[in-house]
N, C-alpha and C positions, 0 to 999 in steps of 0.2 A: 437704374440710371446708367447711361453709357459713360465711357471715359471722358468724353467731351462735356457731358452734363456735369460730372463731378468737377472737372477742371474749371468750368464757368462759375459754378457755385463757390468753389474754394478760392478762386482768384478774386471774385467779387467780395466775399467775406473778408479776405485779407486786405483788400483795398479799403473797406470800411473801417477795419480795425486799425490800420496804419493812419488813416485820416483822423480817427477818434483820438489816438495817442498824440498825433501831430497837433491837434487843437489844444491838448493839455500842455504840450511844450510851448505852444504859441502864447497861451495864457500866462504861464510862469515866466516866459521870456519878456512879456510886456510888464509884468510886475517887477522883474529884476531891473528892467530898463528904467522904470519909474523910480526905483530905489537909488539907482546910479545917479540919475539927474538930481534927485533930492540931496544926495550926499555930496555930489560935486558942486551943488549950488551953495553949500555952506562954506564959510571961511575956514581954512585950516586952523585947528586949535593952536594956541600959543604954547601950551604945555607940551614939552617934548614927548612925554609918554603918551599923552592923548593924541598928538599929531602922528605918532608912529602907529597907533591903533587905527586911526582914521585912514592912513595910507594902506594899511593891511586890509581894511574893509573894502576900500576901493579896488584893490588888486583881486580880492576874493570875488567881489561882485562882477568885475570884468571877466574873470575866468568862468564864473557861473553863467554869465550872459553869453559868452562864446560857446559854451557847451550846449546851452539851451537852443541857441540859434542854429548850431550845427545839427542837433538832434531834430529840430523842427524841419529843416531842409531835407535831411535824410529821409525822415518819415513821409514828407510830402512827395519826394521823388519815388519812394517805394509805393505809395498809394497810387500815384499816376501810372507807374509801371504795371502794378497789379490790376488797376482799373482798365488800362489799355489792353492788357492781356485778356481780361474777362470779356471785353467788348469784341475783341478780335475772334475769340473762341465762339462767341455767339454768332458773329457774322459768318464764320466758317461753317457752323452748324446749319445755318439757314440756306447756304448755297452749295453745300457739298454733300455727297452721298455718304451715309453710314455704311459700315462694313457689310451688314446684313442685306441692305438694299442693293449695294453694289454687287454682292454675290448673286442675288436673285436676278438682276439685270443681265449679268454676264452669262449665267447658266441658261436663262430664257433665250438669249441670243443663239446659243448653240442648239437648244431644243427646237426652236423654230426652223433653223437651217436644216436640221436632220429630219424634221417632220415633212418638209417640202420634198426631200429626197425619197422618203418612204412612201408618201402619197403618190409620187410620180411612178415609183416602182410598182405600187399596187395597181395603178391605172394601166401600166404595161402588162400586168398579169403574169409575170415570170414566176414569182413565188408568193402568191397572195397570202397564204397562212403566215408565213414568216414576216411579211411586210405588215400584216394586220397586228401581229403580236408586238412588233417594234412600235407601231403607232399607238397601240394600247398602253405600252409602258411609257413612251415619251409624253403622251397626252396627260397621263396620270401625274407625272413629275411636273409638267407645265401647270396643271391645275393647282398643285401644292405651292409652287412659287407664286402663282397669281393670287393665292388666298391671303397674302400678307397685306398689311397697311403701311403706307409710307411713314417714315420717321416724323414725329410730330414737331421736332425742332426745326424742320424746314419751313420756309415761308409758305403762306397759304397757297400761292400760285404753284409753287414747286410740289407741294403735297397733292394738289388736284391733278397736276400733270402726271405724276408718278402713280397715283391711285387709279387714274383713268387707264393707264397702261396695264396695271395689275388686274383690273376688272376684265379687260379684253383677254388677257392670258387665261384667267380663271374660266371665263365663259367658253373660250375656245377649247381649253383642256377638258372641261367637264362634258361639253357636247360631243367632242370627238371620242372621248373615252367611253361614252355610253352607246356608241354605234356598234351594230353587228357587222360582221365581215360581208354578208350578202348585201346589206344596205349601203355600206361604204364603197363597195366595188362599182356602184353606179357612177358613170362619168359625171353626171350632174352634181352628185354629192361631193365627189373629189374636187371638182372645179369650184364648188361653193366654199369648201374648206380652204382651198388655196387662196381664194379671194379674201377670206377672213384672216388668213396668215399675212397677206399683203397689207391689210388694214392695221394689223398689230405691228407689223414692221414699220409702217409709217409713223405710228405713235412711238415706236422704239427709236426711230431716227430723231424725233423731237426731244426725247429724253437724252439721247447721246449728245445732241447739240447743246442742250441746256446745262448738262453736267460735265461737258467736255470729256466724254468717254472716247477713247481712241479705238475706233472700229477697225482700223487697219491692223492694229496690234492683235485684236481678237481674231481676225482672219488668219494671221500668221500662225496663231496657236491652235488652229483647227487640225 
């Protein structure tokens, strides 16, 4: 379980616990209130000693009533805060990237950019063996990032969007990694892979937009 998963479960459990004890305080608060009404409805005893005890009971019940009322309010507030925190954590989980998914997306961005450069250099034919070696390494890494599955805490639509992108990365990486230098040097093959990269980048743009990834910041760090 991730940190957010633990946070959600912990906050929800705390909210239920606070609510449970709050109901206990509410129950005893109601009982004390009933005892206060019952006692105040009686006439003060004429006997001085009994009247003194009667007043002391009233004072003790008022103090108990006040403590129980305060305790109930405090526990209710804590339950609301913990419950609100748990639901916010769940909302955050559904619409924000986890660290592992974020890392995969950022790294795949750089890998796709570098693959385009290496394919263009291979097409130019300046240092084909070096370019092919780089392509082989980059495509292998791309395939490994594409092999992951989106975090299941995301909404169903967000999972589908992210998994679709990961599938494209995996297929591109595996296909490109399995090519020989002679086959890959063909112009048609290079153009085909460049087209596949463009399609992957289109999916990448949708992912960036959905999860508010700052592409400009990624470009600066290249």
